[in-house]
C-alpha positions in Angstrom: -78.3 -99.4 36.1 -77.3 -97.9 39.6 -73.4 -97.3 40.1 -73.3 -99.4 43.1 -74.8 -102.4 41.0 -72.2 -102.0 38.2 -69.5 -102.0 40.9 -70.8 -105.2 42.5 -70.8 -106.7 39.2 -67.3 -105.7 38.4 -66.1 -106.9 41.8 -68.0 -110.0 41.3 -66.5 -110.6 37.9 -63.1 -109.9 39.2 -63.3 -112.3 42.2 -64.7 -115.0 40.0 -61.7 -114.7 37.4 -59.3 -114.7 40.3 -61.0 -117.7 41.8 -60.9 -119.5 38.4 -57.3 -118.7 38.0 -56.5 -120.1 41.5 -58.4 -123.2 41.0 -56.9 -123.6 37.5 -53.3 -123.4 39.1 -54.4 -125.9 41.7 -55.7 -128.4 39.1 -52.6 -127.9 36.9 -50.4 -128.5 39.9 -52.5 -131.6 41.0 -52.4 -133.2 37.4 -50.1 -136.3 37.5 -46.9 -136.1 35.5 -45.0 -138.7 33.6 -41.4 -139.2 34.4 -40.2 -136.7 32.0 -42.0 -133.9 33.9 -44.7 -133.3 31.2 -48.3 -133.1 32.4 -49.5 -135.8 29.9 -50.3 -138.7 32.2 -54.0 -139.5 32.4 -56.0 -142.4 33.8 -56.5 -145.0 31.0 -58.6 -148.2 30.6 -59.8 -150.5 28.1 -63.0 -148.8 26.4 -63.7 -151.5 23.6 -62.1 -154.4 22.0 -62.5 -156.7 19.0 -61.3 -160.2 18.1 -58.4 -159.7 15.5 -59.2 -162.7 13.3 -56.4 -161.5 10.9 -53.3 -162.4 13.0 -55.2 -165.4 14.8 -55.9 -166.9 11.4 -52.3 -166.3 10.1 -51.0 -168.5 12.9 -53.6 -171.0 12.2 -52.6 -171.1 8.5 -49.0 -171.5 9.3 -49.5 -174.1 12.0 -51.7 -176.2 9.7 -49.4 -176.3 6.8 -48.3 -180.0 6.5 -45.6 -179.2 3.9 -42.9 -179.6 6.6 -42.2 -181.7 9.6 -40.0 -179.5 11.5 -41.6 -176.3 11.8 -44.1 -174.6 14.5 -47.5 -176.1 15.0 -48.3 -174.6 18.3 -46.9 -172.9 21.2 -47.3 -170.4 24.1 -45.3 -167.7 25.8 -45.9 -165.4 22.9 -43.5 -162.4 22.3 -42.5 -160.4 19.4 -39.9 -157.8 18.2 -39.8 -156.0 14.9 -36.4 -156.1 13.2 -34.6 -153.2 11.4 -35.6 -154.4 8.0 -39.3 -154.7 8.8 -39.5 -158.4 9.7 -41.0 -159.6 12.9 -39.4 -162.3 15.1 -41.9 -164.1 17.1 -40.5 -166.0 20.0 -42.3 -169.0 21.9 -41.8 -171.1 24.9 -43.0 -174.7 24.8 -43.6 -175.5 21.2 -45.0 -178.4 19.1 -43.4 -179.1 15.9 -44.3 -181.8 13.5 -47.5 -181.9 11.3 -51.1 -181.2 11.8 -53.9 -183.3 10.0 -57.2 -182.1 8.7 -60.4 -182.8 10.6 -62.1 -184.9 11.5 -59.8 -186.1 14.1 -59.7 -189.6 15.5 -62.4 -188.7 18.1 -64.9 -187.7 15.3 -64.6 -183.9 16.1 -64.2 -181.3 13.4 -60.8 -180.0 14.8 -57.4 -180.1 13.2 -55.3 -182.4 15.1 -51.7 -183.5 15.9 -50.4 -186.9 16.4 -49.6 -187.6 20.1 -45.9 -188.4 19.1 -45.2 -184.9 17.6 -42.1 -183.5 19.2 -42.2 -180.7 21.6 -39.2 -178.3 22.3 -38.8 -175.8 25.0 -38.6 -172.7 22.8 -38.9 -171.6 19.2 -38.8 -168.6 16.9 -40.7 -167.9 13.8 -40.1 -165.1 11.2 -42.9 -163.0 9.8 -42.5 -160.9 6.8 -45.1 -158.5 5.4 -47.7 -160.0 7.7 -47.1 -163.5 6.6 -45.4 -166.2 8.7 -42.5 -167.7 6.6 -40.2 -170.0 8.4 -39.3 -171.6 11.8 -35.7 -171.1 12.8 -34.0 -174.4 13.9 -35.5 -175.4 17.3 -34.7 -175.2 20.0 -33.2 -172.0 19.5 -31.8 -171.7 23.0 -30.4 -174.9 24.3 -31.0 -176.3 27.7 -28.4 -175.0 30.3 -28.1 -178.4 32.1 -30.2 -181.5 32.5 -33.6 -180.9 34.2 -33.3 -177.1 33.2 -34.7 -175.2 30.2 -34.9 -171.8 28.8 -38.1 -170.0 27.9 -37.6 -166.7 25.9 -39.7 -163.7 26.9 -39.1 -160.0 26.0 -36.8 -159.0 23.1 -35.4 -155.7 22.1 -33.3 -154.4 19.1 -30.5 -152.2 20.6 -26.9 -151.3 19.7 -24.2 -153.9 20.2 -22.7 -151.5 22.7 -23.8 -147.9 23.9 -23.1 -145.6 20.9 -22.4 -148.4 18.4 -23.9 -148.3 14.9 -24.1 -152.1 14.8 -27.4 -153.5 16.1 -28.3 -156.8 17.6 -31.4 -158.6 19.0 -31.3 -159.1 22.8 -33.6 -161.8 24.0 -34.4 -162.0 27.8 -34.7 -165.7 28.9 -36.2 -167.5 32.0 -34.4 -170.4 33.2 -36.4 -173.0 35.1 -35.6 -176.2 36.8 -37.9 -179.3 36.8 -39.8 -179.4 40.3 -42.5 -181.1 42.1 -46.0 -179.9 42.6 -47.0 -176.9 42.6 -43.9 -176.2 40.4 -45.2 -178.3 37.5 -44.0 -175.5 35.1 -40.5 -175.4 36.6 -38.9 -173.8 39.6 -37.7 -170.1 38.8 -34.0 -170.3 38.7 -32.4 -167.4 36.8 -32.9 -164.5 34.2 -30.5 -164.6 31.2 -30.1 -162.7 28.1 -29.2 -164.0 24.6 -27.7 -161.9 21.8 -28.7 -162.7 18.2 -26.8 -161.3 15.2 -28.5 -159.2 12.5 -29.8 -159.8 9.9 -28.9 -163.6 10.3 -30.5 -164.2 13.7 -27.6 -166.3 14.6 -27.2 -167.1 18.3 -23.9 -165.4 19.5 -24.0 -166.2 23.2 -26.0 -166.2 26.5 -25.3 -164.2 29.7 -26.8 -164.7 33.1 -27.9 -161.4 34.5 -29.9 -162.4 37.6 -29.4 -165.8 39.6 -32.1 -166.5 42.0 -31.2 -169.9 43.5 -30.1 -168.2 46.6 -33.6 -167.3 47.4 -34.8 -170.3 49.4 -38.7 -169.8 48.9 -39.3 -170.5 45.1 -42.5 -168.3 45.4 -40.3 -165.2 46.1 -37.8 -165.8 43.3 -38.0 -163.0 40.7 -37.5 -163.6 37.0 -37.3 -160.6 34.7 -38.4 -160.0 31.0 -42.1 -160.6 30.8 -42.3 -157.4 29.2 -39.8 -154.6 28.3 -39.9 -151.1 26.9 -37.4 -148.5 25.9 -38.0 -144.9 27.1 -37.0 -141.6 25.4 -34.2 -141.2 28.1 -32.2 -144.2 26.7 -33.2 -146.5 29.5 -34.8 -149.8 28.8 -37.2 -150.7 31.4 -37.6 -154.6 32.1 -40.5 -155.9 34.3 -40.4 -159.2 36.1 -42.6 -161.1 38.5 -42.4 -163.7 41.2 -44.3 -167.0 41.2 -46.5 -166.3 44.2 -49.7 -167.5 42.3 -48.1 -170.9 41.8 -47.8 -171.2 45.4 -51.7 -170.8 45.9 -51.7 -167.2 46.5 -54.2 -165.2 44.7 -51.7 -163.0 42.5 -48.0 -162.4 41.9 -46.1 -159.4 42.4 -44.6 -157.3 39.6 -41.1 -155.7 39.9 -39.2 -153.3 37.8 -35.5 -153.0 36.6 -33.7 -150.6 34.0 -30.9 -151.0 31.9 -29.0 -148.3 29.8 -29.7 -148.9 26.1 -27.1 -151.2 24.5 -26.3 -152.9 27.8 -29.1 -155.6 28.5 -26.4 -158.3 28.1 -24.4 -156.5 30.9 -25.3 -157.8 34.5 -23.5 -154.9 36.1 -25.7 -152.3 34.3 -28.9 -153.7 35.5 -30.7 -151.5 38.3 -33.6 -152.8 40.4 -36.5 -150.5 42.1 -36.4 -150.8 45.8 -39.4 -148.4 46.5 -37.5 -145.3 46.5 -34.4 -145.6 44.2 -32.5 -147.8 41.8 -30.4 -150.1 43.6 -28.9 -153.7 43.7 -31.2 -156.9 43.3 -31.2 -158.0 46.9 -33.0 -154.8 47.8 -35.8 -154.7 45.1 -39.4 -154.4 46.1 -42.7 -155.0 44.2 -44.1 -152.0 42.0 -47.4 -153.7 42.1 -48.8 -156.4 44.5 -51.4 -157.2 47.1 -48.9 -156.9 49.9 -49.9 -160.5 51.0 -53.3 -159.4 51.9 -55.1 -161.7 49.3 -57.0 -158.9 47.6 -57.7 -158.1 44.1 -54.4 -156.5 43.2 -51.5 -158.2 41.5 -50.4 -159.7 38.4 -50.3 -163.2 36.8 -47.0 -164.9 36.2 -46.7 -163.1 32.8 -48.0 -159.5 32.0 -47.3 -156.7 29.7 -46.8 -152.9 29.7 -47.2 -150.3 27.0 -46.8 -146.5 26.9 -49.9 -144.5 25.7 -48.8 -140.9 25.7 -47.6 -140.1 29.1 -49.3 -143.1 30.6 -48.0 -146.5 31.3 -50.6 -149.2 30.9 -50.3 -152.8 32.3 -52.3 -155.7 31.0 -52.5 -159.0 33.1 -54.9 -161.8 33.9 -57.1 -160.7 36.8 -56.5 -161.9 40.3 -58.5 -164.3 42.1 -61.3 -166.6 40.5 -61.4 -164.5 37.2 -57.7 -165.0 36.7 -58.2 -167.8 34.0 -60.7 -165.9 31.8 -60.3 -162.2 32.3 -57.8 -159.6 31.3 -57.6 -156.6 33.3 -55.4 -153.4 33.4 -53.6 -151.1 35.6 -52.2 -147.5 34.7 -49.3 -145.3 36.1 -47.4 -142.2 35.4 -44.1 -143.9 35.9 -42.8 -147.5 35.3 -42.3 -147.6 39.0 -45.9 -146.6 39.8 -48.0 -146.1 41.9 -50.1 -148.3 39.7 -53.8 -147.5 39.8 -56.5 -150.3 39.3 -57.4 -152.7 38.5 -59.8 -151.6 35.8 -62.6 -153.3 34.3 -61.7 -156.4 32.6 -62.8 -158.1 29.4 -63.0 -161.8 28.7 -61.5 -162.7 25.3 -63.0 -165.6 23.2 -61.6 -169.1 23.7 -61.7 -171.9 21.2 -63.7 -174.2 23.6 -65.7 -173.1 26.5 -65.5 -175.1 29.7 -63.7 -175.5 32.9 -60.6 -177.2 31.2 -59.7 -174.2 29.0 -57.8 -171.0 30.1 -56.4 -167.9 28.8 -53.0 -166.6 29.9 -50.0 -164.5 29.3 -51.5 -161.2 27.7 -48.7 -159.5 25.5 -48.9 -156.2 23.6 -47.3 -156.4 20.3 -46.0 -152.9 19.2 -44.6 -154.6 16.0 -48.3 -155.0 14.8 -49.8 -152.0 16.4 -49.2 -149.0 14.1 -51.9 -146.8 15.5 -53.9 -149.4 17.1 -53.2 -151.8 20.1 -52.7 -155.5 19.4 -52.7 -157.8 22.3 -52.2 -161.6 22.2 -53.2 -164.1 24.8 -52.3 -167.9 25.0 -54.7 -170.6 25.4 -54.2 -174.0 27.2 -56.0 -177.0 28.6 -55.6 -177.0 32.3 -54.2 -180.1 33.9 -53.0 -179.6 37.5 -50.6 -182.6 37.0 -49.2 -181.2 33.9 -49.6 -184.8 32.4 -51.1 -186.9 29.7 -54.6 -185.5 29.9 -53.4 -181.9 28.8 -51.1 -183.4 26.2 -54.0 -185.3 24.7 -56.3 -182.5 24.7 -53.8 -180.1 23.0 -53.2 -182.8 20.4 -57.0 -183.5 19.6 -57.6 -179.6 18.9 -54.5 -177.7 17.9 -56.2 -174.4 18.4 -55.9 -174.9 22.2 -52.4 -174.2 22.0 -51.8 -171.3 19.7 -52.0 -167.5 20.4 -55.0 -165.5 19.8 -55.3 -161.8 19.2 -57.6 -158.8 20.1 -57.4 -155.1 19.2 -58.0 -152.8 21.9 -58.9 -149.2 22.2 -58.0 -147.2 25.3 -59.9 -144.2 26.8 -60.2 -142.1 30.0 -60.3 -144.3 33.0 
């Protein structure tokens, strides 16, 4: 081989190596980082899902048990938290108590049914041990704050009673809502509160208001926090919230973020709110995800959930627009404050009845059940714009229309 050819080959190899190193450095610099500074954040989306009949059937078994007349037979607003002794505490918003009757029901259909006189309470809590639901705590667990108002429990965390304390308690974030006229048939957003439960007895010790929204004149712009929460490695608990823009006939609601030092969820002065650039006071908070009032495809439902997958945060919500009552979609980000990318490709989980009257809502991830897999619940309800007797009758004729259902998700590159 001629010497000048060898030289050209050596030169080309050197330039190629240099170019590869430069491109590698550029790519490493361009990789998104999570908020701990590690280059571990990658786009994530749902690659597959399966119906989780095991957990779904367990709620059906417990709800259909007719041995007691004062326990849970159906509810929505499904949230959970694993307790230090391994038990799982399940929290629900509006809940049916009473008994369930075996099919056929009075209409001749082969559904388990509930008498229309069955009592309903605004919230409840059910204890699970070793994968089996065991008992309902005296309901309602959180009493109404005033006539015409009620409390719905949302995210819950086990944390030190105070920073550095060896004693642990359960903090439950509550939404306070006030009865209102259409479109506020599910109540006008009023305030965010935090309840403290003792361990291991789960006795209610007290409730503290952390964010009063009554001074916000437009109910669609009032923000309630606690639809989901997660505790980070840096000893902060991130609490997400949303407004009720969708209730006001807007395509989607907006998501907001707050953070609280671990052990201080019940301390209103410890809460900090994201304003787009920094953590600050509540009056300055700005959405971390929304459509900016443009009526597009971005935004969240009134309830959503966030989970951390490696260095990536993944948010699950009902899709914006016309798919919002059947389809779960997702967003991803490298930080709780975004920017959030998406929406990703959605999936439509199974419903107990197909038809215009049945809807899925409130997707929630349950780390207490996950253990190497991602378990997500969704609530099912019968739609009735008036919130009246028609919906109540349908929920009674088929009890599966008002119970959580579960799927197992797998995440992959987005």
